[in-house]
VOPAGU-2260 file (C-alpha; in pm, 1 decimal, decimal comma):
REM VOPAGU-2260
SITE   aa  ch    i         X         Y         Z
SITE  MET   A    0   16246,4    9310,6    4514,5
SITE  LYS   A    1   16059,9    9631,3    4429,1
SITE  ILE   A    2   15692,7    9726,2    4412,9
SITE  THR   A    3   15597,4    9796,2    4051,4
SITE  LYS   A    4   15222,6    9856,6    4045,6
SITE  LEU   A    5   14909,2    9893,5    4259,3
SITE  THR   A    6   14575,0    9817,7    4093,9
SITE  THR   A    7   14231,3    9848,2    4251,3
SITE  TYR   A    8   13917,2    9659,5    4145,1
SITE  VAL   A    9   13564,9    9770,9    4233,4
SITE  VAL   A   10   13377,1    9441,1    4251,4
SITE  PRO   A   11   13023,3    9344,7    4352,4
SITE  PRO   A   12   12847,7    9331,5    4584,2
SITE  ARG   A   13   13013,2    9635,5    4749,7
SITE  TRP   A   14   13385,1    9559,8    4776,5
SITE  LEU   A   15   13718,2    9702,5    4663,0
SITE  PHE   A   16   14016,9    9473,4    4605,2
SITE  LEU   A   17   14379,5    9578,4    4568,4
SITE  LYS   A   18   14657,3    9393,3    4385,8
SITE  VAL   A   19   15017,3    9493,5    4459,4
SITE  GLU   A   20   15270,8    9365,9    4205,0
SITE  THR   A   21   15649,5    9332,5    4230,2
SITE  ASP   A   22   15935,9    9292,5    3984,1
SITE  ALA   A   23   15991,1    8941,6    4121,8
SITE  GLY   A   24   15648,7    8828,3    4006,3
SITE  VAL   A   25   15514,1    8795,7    4361,2
SITE  THR   A   26   15179,0    8967,8    4412,6
SITE  GLY   A   27   14984,1    9054,1    4724,2
SITE  TRP   A   28   14614,7    9123,6    4775,3
SITE  GLY   A   29   14435,5    9357,3    5011,5
SITE  GLU   A   30   14081,4    9479,3    5064,1
SITE  PRO   A   31   14072,9    9856,3    5118,7
SITE  VAL   A   32   13714,9    9978,2    5126,0
SITE  VAL   A   33   13469,2   10204,8    5298,2
SITE  GLU   A   34   13125,7   10065,7    5225,2
SITE  GLY   A   35   12957,0   10316,0    4996,4
SITE  ARG   A   36   13282,9   10503,1    4924,8
SITE  ALA   A   37   13477,7   10246,5    4722,5
SITE  GLU   A   38   13577,6   10485,9    4444,1
SITE  THR   A   39   13700,1   10744,4    4693,2
SITE  VAL   A   40   13919,1   10490,7    4871,4
SITE  ALA   A   41   14054,4   10372,4    4535,5
SITE  ALA   A   42   14160,8   10732,3    4464,6
SITE  CYS   A   43   14337,6   10746,9    4801,3
SITE  VAL   A   44   14520,4   10420,7    4725,0
SITE  ALA   A   45   14637,9   10573,1    4396,2
SITE  GLU   A   46   14774,7   10875,2    4583,8
SITE  LEU   A   47   14960,6   10656,8    4833,5
SITE  ALA   A   48   15097,8   10445,7    4545,2
SITE  ASP   A   49   15314,7   10738,2    4435,4
SITE  TYR   A   50   15532,1   10676,8    4741,7
SITE  LEU   A   51   15532,0   10297,0    4727,6
SITE  VAL   A   52   15622,7   10221,6    4365,4
SITE  GLY   A   53   15991,2   10138,8    4349,9
SITE  LYS   A   54   16016,8   10054,3    4720,7
SITE  ASP   A   55   16105,7    9722,1    4884,0
SITE  PRO   A   56   15771,8    9567,3    4994,0
SITE  SER   A   57   15926,2    9399,1    5299,2
SITE  ALA   A   58   15969,1    9723,6    5498,8
SITE  ILE   A   59   15608,2    9708,2    5619,4
SITE  GLU   A   60   15642,8    9900,7    5946,6
SITE  ASP   A   61   15832,8   10184,6    5781,9
SITE  HIS   A   62   15589,2   10203,3    5490,3
SITE  TRP   A   63   15297,7   10212,0    5734,5
SITE  THR   A   64   15459,3   10493,7    5932,2
SITE  VAL   A   65   15532,0   10705,0    5625,3
SITE  LEU   A   66   15192,1   10649,0    5467,3
SITE  TYR   A   67   15019,3   10737,6    5795,1
SITE  ARG   A   68   15231,5   11029,0    5912,4
SITE  GLY   A   69   15382,0   11158,0    5588,3
SITE  GLY   A   70   15076,9   11334,5    5452,2
SITE  PHE   A   71   15044,9   11575,0    5748,7
SITE  TYR   A   72   14667,5   11517,7    5762,1
SITE  ARG   A   73   14603,1   11168,9    5890,3
SITE  GLY   A   74   14342,8   10923,8    6011,2
SITE  GLY   A   75   13975,1   10883,8    5937,4
SITE  ALA   A   76   13782,4   10623,0    5744,7
SITE  LEU   A   77   13913,1   10692,7    5393,5
SITE  HIS   A   78   14284,0   10731,1    5467,5
SITE  MET   A   79   14298,7   10441,0    5713,1
SITE  SER   A   80   14104,3   10206,7    5483,6
SITE  ALA   A   81   14335,2   10280,3    5190,7
SITE  LEU   A   82   14633,3   10220,2    5417,8
SITE  ALA   A   83   14469,0    9902,8    5550,0
SITE  GLY   A   84   14442,6    9738,2    5209,1
SITE  ILE   A   85   14800,8    9828,1    5122,4
SITE  ASP   A   86   14922,9    9686,3    5453,3
SITE  GLN   A   87   14731,0    9360,6    5401,1
SITE  ALA   A   88   14883,3    9321,2    5055,1
SITE  LEU   A   89   15236,9    9382,7    5182,7
SITE  TRP   A   90   15192,3    9115,9    5450,0
SITE  ASP   A   91   15054,7    8882,8    5181,7
SITE  ILE   A   92   15369,3    8940,4    4973,7
SITE  LYS   A   93   15600,3    8887,3    5270,2
SITE  GLY   A   94   15432,8    8561,1    5361,0
SITE  LYS   A   95   15448,4    8434,4    5003,8
SITE  VAL   A   96   15818,6    8522,4    4972,1
SITE  LEU   A   97   15898,1    8340,4    5297,0
SITE  GLY   A   98   15656,3    8055,1    5233,7
SITE  GLN   A   99   15473,5    8115,8    5562,5
SITE  PRO   A  100   15124,8    8228,4    5668,2
SITE  VAL   A  101   15116,9    8577,3    5814,2
SITE  HIS   A  102   15027,2    8446,6    6159,5
SITE  LYS   A  103   15361,7    8264,0    6181,1
SITE  LEU   A  104   15542,3    8586,6    6095,1
SITE  LEU   A  105   15353,1    8755,8    6379,2
SITE  GLY   A  106   15479,8    8508,3    6639,0
SITE  GLY   A  107   15277,8    8197,6    6568,3
SITE  PRO   A  108   14919,2    8100,4    6641,9
SITE  VAL   A  109   14757,8    8070,7    6983,5
SITE  ARG   A  110   14463,2    7881,5    6827,0
SITE  GLY   A  111   14399,9    7665,1    6525,0
SITE  LYS   A  112   14040,1    7763,0    6457,3
SITE  MET   A  113   13814,2    8056,8    6527,5
SITE  ARG   A  114   13450,8    8072,7    6630,8
SITE  VAL   A  115   13237,9    8261,7    6379,2
SITE  TYR   A  116   12887,4    8402,8    6366,2
SITE  SER   A  117   12642,7    8455,7    6083,8
SITE  TRP   A  118   12418,3    8753,8    6007,9
SITE  ILE   A  119   12039,7    8715,6    5995,3
SITE  GLY   A  120   11741,0    8943,2    5946,8
SITE  GLY   A  121   11859,5    9212,9    5707,4
SITE  ASP   A  122   11848,3    9588,8    5762,7
SITE  ARG   A  123   11490,4    9566,0    5886,8
SITE  PRO   A  124   11497,5    9249,2    6098,3
SITE  ASP   A  125   11237,8    8997,4    5985,7
SITE  ASN   A  126   11188,4    8619,4    5988,7
SITE  ILE   A  127   11476,1    8588,5    6230,0
SITE  VAL   A  128   11374,3    8258,3    6390,8
SITE  ALA   A  129   11358,9    8080,2    6055,6
SITE  ALA   A  130   11686,9    8241,0    5951,2
SITE  ALA   A  131   11857,4    8140,2    6275,7
SITE  LYS   A  132   11742,1    7781,3    6237,4
SITE  ASP   A  133   11875,5    7782,3    5882,5
SITE  VAL   A  134   12224,3    7899,9    5981,5
SITE  ALA   A  135   12227,1    7658,2    6275,8
SITE  ALA   A  136   12152,3    7378,2    6031,8
SITE  ARG   A  137   12458,1    7491,2    5834,6
SITE  GLY   A  138   12678,4    7450,5    6140,0
SITE  PHE   A  139   12684,3    7796,4    6297,2
SITE  THR   A  140   12642,4    7828,7    6673,5
SITE  ALA   A  141   12595,7    8205,8    6689,7
SITE  ILE   A  142   12421,9    8484,5    6497,9
SITE  LYS   A  143   12402,3    8861,9    6495,6
SITE  MET   A  144   12092,1    9061,8    6412,8
SITE  LEU   A  145   12007,4    9427,8    6390,1
SITE  ALA   A  146   11797,1    9539,8    6682,7
SITE  THR   A  147   11568,2    9801,7    6537,0
SITE  GLU   A  148   11447,4    9996,3    6243,2
SITE  GLU   A  149   11431,4   10376,5    6280,7
SITE  VAL   A  150   11432,6   10501,7    6640,6
SITE  ALA   A  151   11390,3   10868,0    6732,3
SITE  TRP   A  152   11570,7   11040,7    7021,6
SITE  ILE   A  153   11262,7   10968,3    7231,4
SITE  ASP   A  154   11044,1   10702,0    7079,6
SITE  SER   A  155   10748,2   10482,4    7167,9
SITE  ASN   A  156   10739,2   10182,9    7397,8
SITE  ALA   A  157   10613,3    9989,5    7096,8
SITE  LYS   A  158   10958,3   10016,9    6935,6
SITE  ILE   A  159   11118,4    9863,3    7244,5
SITE  ASP   A  160   10850,3    9595,9    7272,5
SITE  ALA   A  161   10902,9    9492,0    6909,2
SITE  VAL   A  162   11273,6    9432,4    6972,3
SITE  LEU   A  163   11206,3    9234,9    7288,5
SITE  GLU   A  164   10946,8    9021,9    7110,8
SITE  ARG   A  165   11190,9    8934,3    6830,4
SITE  VAL   A  166   11483,2    8858,8    7059,3
SITE  GLY   A  167   11263,2    8667,8    7302,3
SITE  ALA   A  168   11123,7    8449,3    7025,5
SITE  LEU   A  169   11475,6    8385,7    6901,0
SITE  ARG   A  170   11606,5    8286,1    7243,0
SITE  GLU   A  171   11312,1    8056,2    7303,5
SITE  ALA   A  172   11351,0    7888,3    6966,1
SITE  MET   A  173   11729,2    7844,7    6976,8
SITE  GLY   A  174   11779,6    7754,9    7341,5
SITE  PRO   A  175   12006,3    7894,8    7614,7
SITE  GLU   A  176   12344,0    7802,5    7462,7
SITE  PHE   A  177   12301,3    7949,3    7114,3
SITE  GLY   A  178   12496,2    8273,6    7072,3
SITE  ILE   A  179   12290,4    8586,2    7002,4
SITE  ALA   A  180   12438,6    8930,8    6945,7
SITE  VAL   A  181   12219,3    9236,4    6889,5
SITE  ASP   A  182   12356,0    9526,0    6684,4
SITE  PHE   A  183   12207,2    9867,9    6765,5
SITE  HIS   A  184   12405,3    9996,4    6460,2
SITE  GLY   A  185   12425,6   10343,0    6613,8
SITE  ARG   A  186   12056,6   10385,2    6529,5
SITE  LEU   A  187   11962,4   10471,4    6887,1
SITE  HIS   A  188   12042,0   10779,7    7087,7
SITE  ARG   A  189   12129,8   10778,2    7456,7
SITE  PRO   A  190   11774,5   10801,5    7603,4
SITE  MET   A  191   11643,3   10499,5    7414,5
SITE  ALA   A  192   11970,8   10306,1    7410,4
SITE  LYS   A  193   11989,3   10280,1    7788,5
SITE  VAL   A  194   11626,4   10163,2    7803,9
SITE  LEU   A  195   11674,7    9894,0    7541,3
SITE  ALA   A  196   12008,7    9779,2    7685,8
SITE  LYS   A  197   11841,8    9721,1    8022,6
SITE  GLU   A  198   11538,0    9544,8    7879,4
SITE  LEU   A  199   11751,9    9301,4    7678,8
SITE  ASP   A  200   11934,4    9169,7    7985,9
SITE  PRO   A  201   11707,0    8866,7    8044,5
SITE  TYR   A  202   11795,8    8717,8    7705,1
SITE  ALA   A  203   12162,0    8639,3    7791,9
SITE  LEU   A  204   12313,3    8798,7    7481,6
SITE  MET   A  205   12675,3    8755,1    7374,9
SITE  PHE   A  206   12693,8    9133,0    7339,5
SITE  ILE   A  207   12512,2    9445,1    7228,6
SITE  GLU   A  208   12691,4    9634,9    6954,8
SITE  GLU   A  209   12717,5   10010,5    6895,7
SITE  PRO   A  210   12442,4   10107,4    7140,9
SITE  VAL   A  211   12532,5   10462,7    7042,4
SITE  LEU   A  212   12755,0   10606,5    6771,3
SITE  SER   A  213   13128,1   10612,8    6837,7
SITE  GLU   A  214   13127,0   10992,1    6864,6
SITE  HIS   A  215   12907,5   10957,8    7173,4
SITE  VAL   A  216   13134,8   10724,4    7370,0
SITE  GLU   A  217   13079,4   10928,0    7686,6
SITE  ALA   A  218   12725,2   10786,8    7690,0
SITE  LEU   A  219   12856,3   10430,9    7717,5
SITE  ARG   A  220   12927,4   10462,7    8089,5
SITE  GLU   A  221   12564,3   10547,9    8162,4
SITE  ILE   A  222   12439,9   10271,7    7930,5
SITE  ALA   A  223   12672,8   10021,2    8098,4
SITE  ASN   A  224   12516,1   10112,3    8432,1
SITE  HIS   A  225   12180,1    9994,2    8295,7
SITE  THR   A  226   12288,2    9650,5    8169,7
SITE  ALA   A  227   12493,1    9344,5    8255,3
SITE  THR   A  228   12529,1    9253,7    7887,2
SITE  PRO   A  229   12877,5    9304,4    7738,1
SITE  ILE   A  230   12903,9    9616,5    7521,2
SITE  ALA   A  231   13090,7    9603,3    7189,3
SITE  LEU   A  232   13201,8    9898,2    6975,4
SITE  GLY   A  233   13475,8   10001,2    6735,5
SITE  GLU   A  234   13398,3    9946,8    6367,7
SITE  ARG   A  235   13394,3   10326,6    6322,7
SITE  LEU   A  236   13723,9   10381,5    6504,7
SITE  PHE   A  237   14030,0   10365,6    6283,8
SITE  SER   A  238   14353,2   10375,5    6485,1
SITE  ARG   A  239   14504,9   10308,4    6826,9
SITE  TRP   A  240   14463,6   10678,7    6898,5
SITE  ASP   A  241   14089,7   10653,5    6832,2
SITE  PHE   A  242   14066,8   10363,8    7078,0
SITE  LYS   A  243   14263,6   10532,8    7358,1
SITE  THR   A  244   13971,2   10692,9    7539,7
SITE  VAL   A  245   13743,8   10393,3    7492,3
SITE  LEU   A  246   14001,5   10168,7    7659,9
SITE  THR   A  247   14147,6   10395,2    7926,4
SITE  ASP   A  248   13801,7   10499,9    8046,6
SITE  GLY   A  249   13678,7   10140,5    8060,9
SITE  LEU   A  250   13379,8   10207,1    7836,4
SITE  VAL   A  251   13348,6    9875,3    7647,8
SITE  ASP   A  252   13390,4    9503,2    7705,0
SITE  ILE   A  253   13464,0    9406,6    7344,2
SITE  ILE   A  254   13637,3    9611,6    7075,2
SITE  GLN   A  255   13558,2    9563,4    6706,0
SITE  PRO   A  256   13824,8    9721,8    6487,3
SITE  ASP   A  257   13805,4    9631,3    6120,2
SITE  PRO   A  258   14140,7    9537,6    5959,6
SITE  SER   A  259   14010,9    9680,7    5631,3
SITE  HIS   A  260   13934,3   10014,5    5799,2
SITE  ALA   A  261   14175,6   10040,4    6092,6
SITE  GLY   A  262   14511,2   10053,4    5918,5
SITE  GLY   A  263   14539,5    9686,7    5825,1
SITE  ILE   A  264   14712,9    9400,2    6001,7
SITE  THR   A  265   14992,0    9617,1    6140,7
SITE  GLU   A  266   14766,2    9865,7    6319,3
SITE  THR   A  267   14490,4    9626,6    6421,5
SITE  ARG   A  268   14745,1    9402,1    6594,7
SITE  LYS   A  269   14853,4    9700,3    6804,3
SITE  ILE   A  270   14493,3    9792,8    6887,1
SITE  ALA   A  271   14426,1    9434,2    6995,4
SITE  ALA   A  272   14731,2    9436,0    7220,6
SITE  MET   A  273   14615,9    9762,4    7379,3
SITE  ALA   A  274   14278,3    9603,9    7448,9
SITE  GLU   A  275   14436,2    9296,8    7604,5
SITE  ALA   A  276   14619,3    9521,6    7849,9
SITE  TYR   A  277   14278,8    9651,6    7964,6
SITE  ASP   A  278   14125,3    9300,4    7980,7
SITE  VAL   A  279   13897,9    9383,4    7686,9
SITE  ALA   A  280   13800,7    9118,2    7431,7
SITE  LEU   A  281   13842,3    9137,9    7054,4
SITE  ALA   A  282   13574,9    9060,0    6793,2
SITE  LEU   A  283   13702,5    9186,6    6460,8
SITE  HIS   A  284   13448,8    9358,6    6235,1
SITE  CYS   A  285   13422,7    9199,0    5888,6
SITE  PRO   A  286   13100,1    9214,8    5682,1
SITE  LEU   A  287   13325,9    9228,0    5374,4
SITE  GLY   A  288   13495,1    9000,5    5123,7
SITE  PRO   A  289   13738,9    8707,5    5131,6
SITE  ILE   A  290   14061,1    8908,9    5152,7
SITE  ALA   A  291   13930,6    9101,1    5451,8
SITE  LEU   A  292   13822,6    8778,9    5623,3
SITE  ALA   A  293   14158,8    8614,4    5557,0
SITE  ALA   A  294   14335,1    8913,5    5714,2
SITE  CYS   A  295   14103,7    8892,9    6015,9
SITE  LEU   A  296   14174,1    8524,2    6066,4
SITE  GLN   A  297   14549,6    8580,3    6052,3
SITE  LEU   A  298   14503,4    8827,2    6338,6
SITE  ASP   A  299   14260,8    8603,5    6527,7
SITE  ALA   A  300   14529,8    8336,6    6521,1
SITE  VAL   A  301   14775,9    8548,3    6720,3
SITE  CYS   A  302   14550,8    8758,8    6946,1
SITE  ALA   A  303   14480,2    8586,7    7277,3
SITE  ASN   A  304   14178,7    8810,2    7345,2
SITE  ALA   A  305   13999,1    8727,9    7016,8
SITE  VAL   A  306   13662,1    8570,7    7100,1
SITE  ILE   A  307   13451,7    8547,1    6783,1
SITE  GLN   A  308   13477,3    8650,6    6417,9
SITE  GLU   A  309   13220,4    8822,8    6199,1
SITE  GLN   A  310   13196,5    8695,3    5841,2
SITE  SER   A  311   12970,6    8778,2    5548,5
SITE  LEU   A  312   12865,3    8444,5    5398,9
SITE  GLY   A  313   12498,6    8484,3    5308,7
SITE  ILE   A  314   12471,1    8837,4    5450,6
SITE  HIS   A  315   12185,3    9040,1    5306,1
SITE  TYR   A  316   12421,5    9268,7    5109,8
SITE  ASN   A  317   12573,5    8979,2    4912,4
SITE  LYS   A  318   12309,7    8941,0    4645,7
SITE  ALA   A  319   12520,4    8959,0    4326,9
SITE  ASN   A  320   12830,9    8787,5    4464,0
SITE  ASP   A  321   12914,1    8618,2    4790,1
SITE  LEU   A  322   13218,3    8556,3    5006,1
SITE  LEU   A  323   13350,6    8251,1    4822,3
SITE  ASP   A  324   13307,4    8371,4    4463,7
SITE  TYR   A  325   13651,2    8531,8    4430,3
SITE  VAL   A  326   13871,8    8254,9    4573,8
SITE  THR   A  327   14001,9    7956,3    4379,4
SITE  ASP   A  328   13955,5    7718,4    4673,7
SITE  PRO   A  329   13637,4    7791,7    4873,4
SITE  SER   A  330   13723,7    7514,3    5119,0
SITE  VAL   A  331   13977,7    7747,1    5279,6
SITE  PHE   A  332   13678,3    7898,4    5461,6
SITE  ALA   A  333   13509,6    7567,5    5546,6
SITE  TYR   A  334   13281,8    7620,9    5847,4
SITE  ALA   A  335   13223,2    7333,9    6090,2
SITE  ASP   A  336   13060,1    7323,4    6434,4
SITE  GLY   A  337   13057,0    7702,0    6459,3
SITE  PHE   A  338   13427,2    7742,8    6375,9
SITE  VAL   A  339   13647,8    7811,1    6074,8
SITE  ALA   A  340   14007,0    7691,4    6045,1
SITE  ILE   A  341   14281,9    7953,7    6037,1
SITE  PRO   A  342   14414,5    7964,7    5677,8
SITE  ASP   A  343   14760,5    7810,5    5679,8
SITE  GLY   A  344   14882,9    7881,5    5326,6
SITE  PRO   A  345   15153,1    8137,9    5249,0
SITE  GLY   A  346   15066,3    8503,5    5308,9
SITE  LEU   A  347   14700,3    8559,7    5386,5
SITE  GLY   A  348   14639,3    8192,8    5312,1
SITE  ILE   A  349   14401,2    8233,0    5019,0
SITE  GLU   A  350   14440,6    8234,4    4641,4
SITE  ILE   A  351   14240,2    8495,3    4454,1
SITE  ASN   A  352   14061,7    8392,8    4134,1
SITE  GLU   A  353   14181,8    8674,8    3910,9
SITE  ASP   A  354   13943,8    8583,4    3630,0
SITE  ALA   A  355   13651,7    8623,1    3870,6
SITE  VAL   A  356   13795,3    8956,0    3988,9
SITE  ALA   A  357   13822,1    9076,2    3629,3
SITE  ARG   A  358   13460,8    8977,0    3561,6
SITE  GLY   A  359   13349,0    9147,9    3880,6
SITE  ALA   A  360   13542,6    9464,2    3801,5
SITE  ALA   A  361   13384,4    9477,5    3456,0
SITE  GLN   A  362   13047,1    9482,6    3629,0
SITE  GLY   A  363   13153,1    9708,0    3918,6
SITE  HIS   A  364   12904,8    9848,1    4168,2
SITE  ARG   A  365   12763,0   10175,5    4296,3
SITE  TRP   A  366   12652,7   10048,5    4636,7
SITE  ARG   A  367   12530,6   10319,7    4870,5
SITE  PRO   A  368   12381,8   10290,4    5219,0
SITE  PRO   A  369   12010,7   10366,3    5238,1
SITE  VAL   A  370   11883,8   10703,3    5354,0
SITE  TRP   A  371   11615,2   10661,6    5618,8
SITE  ARG   A  372   11372,8   10918,0    5754,9
SITE  HIS   A  373   11143,8   10931,7    6054,6
SITE  GLU   A  374   10769,7   10971,8    6022,1
SITE  ASP   A  375   10808,0   11350,8    6052,3
SITE  GLY   A  376   11054,4   11360,7    5761,3
SITE  SER   A  377   11370,8   11414,0    5964,0
SITE  PHE   A  378   11684,4   11206,2    5901,6
SITE  ALA   A  379   11706,0   10871,2    6076,3
SITE  GLU   A  380   12030,5   10687,0    6150,1
SITE  TRP   A  381   12075,5   10374,2    5939,4
């Protein structure tokens, strides 16, 4: 069997899908995307395709090694996301050829279902109590919300108080057992992050996410000294080498690699195993589409340290299309009692609706992250 063609599809709301075809008629799907840079990643996939066409798709580890190391310059969001989607598609092909889900090819599952959480509140958190009650009514037992809007290096107590008021109201409304995670989104800098991390302690959060940007990981030790809440980070780290310092220095409690950004199933499995050696939990990042979620769940099935899975159903970005619109059988992601079953079909365990993909690609998207500014006109982290 030989790879014959790689085709990318820019589809709404902000996703990029990849189809890898073979001369045996078996196809695999991946989701290589950097949110806001879909076209750039598609160009990188096309460059990497020059090596892959004509090769046996089953040699996944060797292909990964060549595509990572063979270009001399390596790593970073664009390269690793392109590689991630290719890797996902190759695993999808292998599973389909062998008639097995990917998780069985990786050693077999350690769990049959995975706890999931739902997003609420949007980019500027609002109406979160009503939104949390809505997702709870749909069977979710945990949510994640963004903590703040714009926050300057040194900002007002009012900004902190507004966060505490929102989270406090949410905890009171949902009770002590409902899971609440608060995403700082890298919007805060060290001085304000350590204040907010400390003040959130009474609300018994599942975790706080990205209290500072990944390039400021040295600040995490000081922030950790101000809070008992678990700290999560990693969506903007893209390889096991990026995670080395975070793990060896004991800076986080939960890592959040994204299998559509961090080199795919092959690399993310290795990152997860590294984390397990340091007694660090895994909560894979996935505010993306169905292929990305399927890849995450295949990994969740085999990673003992996986604790909860992000998913995008109903997320504020998914206005034009949502998670289930591109799969032929939406029940594969049936949520019940806060969990989703691990897909057990061949490959990634989902079947892509190619007609829906074609319609989506005809529409395309030009999604870009917002540009925020502080009151004085200076740039604010989104």
